C-alpha positions as CSV (number, residue, x, y, z in Angstrom):
1,X,18.9,6.6,3.4
2,X,18.3,9.4,5.8
3,X,18.6,9.5,9.6
4,X,15.4,10.0,11.5
5,X,16.1,11.2,15.0
6,X,14.3,9.5,17.9
7,X,11.9,11.2,20.2
8,X,8.9,11.0,22.5
9,X,5.4,11.9,21.4
10,X,1.7,11.3,22.1
11,X,0.4,8.6,19.7
12,X,-3.2,7.9,19.0
13,X,-6.4,9.9,18.9
14,X,-9.8,9.8,20.5
15,X,-12.1,10.4,17.5
16,X,-15.7,9.5,17.1
17,X,-16.0,6.5,14.8
18,X,-12.3,5.5,15.1
19,X,-12.0,3.5,18.3
20,X,-8.9,1.7,17.0
21,X,-7.0,5.0,17.2
22,X,-7.2,5.3,21.0
23,X,-6.3,5.6,23.7
24,X,-3.7,8.4,23.3
25,X,-0.5,7.2,24.9
26,X,3.1,8.4,25.2
27,X,5.6,6.6,22.9
28,X,9.4,6.8,22.7
29,X,11.2,5.9,19.4
30,X,14.9,5.5,18.9
31,X,16.5,7.0,15.9
32,X,16.4,5.0,12.7
33,X,17.4,5.0,9.0
34,X,14.7,5.3,6.3
35,X,14.9,5.4,2.6
36,X,14.7,8.9,1.2
37,X,12.4,7.9,-1.6
38,X,9.5,5.5,-2.0
39,X,10.2,2.2,-3.7
40,X,10.1,2.7,-7.5
41,X,8.4,0.5,-10.1
42,X,12.0,-0.3,-11.4
43,X,13.1,-1.4,-7.9
44,X,9.9,-3.5,-7.4
45,X,10.3,-5.0,-10.9
46,X,13.9,-6.1,-10.0
47,X,12.5,-7.8,-6.8
48,X,9.8,-9.6,-8.8
49,X,12.2,-10.7,-11.6
50,X,14.6,-12.1,-8.9
51,X,12.0,-13.9,-6.8
52,X,9.0,-14.6,-9.0
53,X,6.8,-12.9,-6.4
54,X,3.1,-12.3,-7.1
55,X,1.6,-9.3,-5.4
56,X,-1.7,-9.4,-3.5
57,X,-3.4,-7.7,-6.4
58,X,-2.2,-10.4,-8.8
59,X,-3.7,-13.2,-6.7
60,X,-7.4,-14.1,-6.8
61,X,-9.2,-13.4,-3.6
62,X,-10.4,-16.5,-1.8
63,X,-14.2,-17.0,-1.5
64,X,-13.7,-18.1,2.2
65,X,-12.1,-14.7,2.9
66,X,-14.9,-12.8,1.2
67,X,-18.0,-14.9,1.4
68,X,-20.4,-12.1,0.5
69,X,-18.4,-10.8,-2.5
70,X,-19.9,-10.9,-5.9
71,X,-18.3,-13.7,-8.0
72,X,-17.1,-11.3,-10.6
73,X,-15.1,-9.5,-8.0
74,X,-13.2,-12.6,-6.9
75,X,-10.6,-12.1,-9.6
76,X,-7.1,-10.6,-9.2
77,X,-7.2,-6.8,-9.4
78,X,-7.1,-3.6,-7.3
79,X,-9.0,-0.4,-6.7
80,X,-8.2,2.3,-9.2
81,X,-8.7,6.1,-8.6
82,X,-10.9,8.0,-11.1
83,X,-10.9,11.7,-10.8
84,X,-14.4,12.9,-9.8
85,X,-16.1,15.3,-12.1
86,X,-17.7,17.3,-9.3
87,X,-17.1,17.8,-5.5
88,X,-17.6,14.6,-3.5
89,X,-18.2,13.6,0.1
90,X,-14.7,12.6,1.3
91,X,-16.2,9.8,3.4
92,X,-17.6,8.1,0.3
93,X,-15.1,6.4,-1.9
94,X,-17.1,6.5,-5.1
95,X,-14.1,7.7,-7.0
96,X,-12.3,4.4,-6.5
97,X,-13.4,1.4,-8.5
98,X,-12.3,-2.2,-8.4
99,X,-10.6,-3.0,-11.7
100,X,-9.9,-6.7,-12.5
101,X,-6.3,-7.0,-13.6
102,X,-5.1,-3.8,-12.1
103,X,-1.8,-4.4,-10.3
104,X,1.7,-2.8,-9.8
105,X,2.7,-3.3,-13.4
106,X,-0.8,-2.5,-14.9
107,X,-1.7,0.4,-12.7
108,X,-4.9,1.4,-14.6
109,X,-5.8,-2.2,-15.4
110,X,-5.4,-4.4,-18.5
111,X,-3.9,-2.4,-21.4
112,X,-2.0,-0.1,-19.1
113,X,1.7,-0.4,-18.1
114,X,4.5,1.2,-16.2
115,X,6.3,2.1,-19.3
116,X,7.6,5.6,-18.8
117,X,6.8,5.3,-15.1
118,X,9.8,3.2,-14.0
119,X,11.0,5.8,-11.6
120,X,7.5,6.5,-10.1
121,X,6.6,5.0,-6.8
122,X,5.2,1.5,-7.1
123,X,1.4,1.3,-6.5
124,X,-1.2,-1.4,-5.8
125,X,1.0,-3.0,-3.1
126,X,-0.2,-4.0,0.4
127,X,1.7,-4.3,3.6
128,X,2.5,-8.0,2.8
129,X,4.0,-7.0,-0.6
130,X,6.0,-4.2,1.0
131,X,7.3,-6.5,3.7
132,X,8.4,-9.1,1.2
133,X,10.2,-6.4,-0.8
134,X,11.9,-5.0,2.3
135,X,13.1,-8.5,3.3
136,X,14.5,-9.2,-0.1
137,X,16.3,-5.8,-0.1
138,X,17.7,-6.4,3.4
139,X,15.6,-3.6,4.8
140,X,12.7,-3.3,7.3
141,X,9.4,-1.5,7.2
142,X,9.0,1.3,9.8
143,X,6.9,0.4,12.8
144,X,3.6,2.2,13.4
145,X,5.3,4.5,15.9
146,X,8.2,5.2,13.6
147,X,5.8,6.0,10.8
148,X,4.0,8.5,13.0
């Protein structure tokens, strides 16, 4: 763990197309401890082995949450990055594809694994998964202001 000193700063932005970022406001944050490194696959695997936890990517999306989704996409999985072959528009996410079966222990989808990647940061986890891990580990996620 490393100590992050507190301070005061202007948080937020007033950007076209991002109304949720505003308004800019002054925020004070007390000092806090934060893990020096991201949670590894090995650490997340220990949490799953101890609790039987299923990550968001391992659970099938519910039709009522995604009523307009194609049925073939209502299966457990996650978005996987595919390196583009040519320059792309950064506002278009065409280099990400939903892959059924992709999750933290199958990062590229079925047939892939974290073998040899045990000390790499865990991927395909959402805030809910991170919060469950943090609670199990006796830790807490940083607040939005602390993360800034």
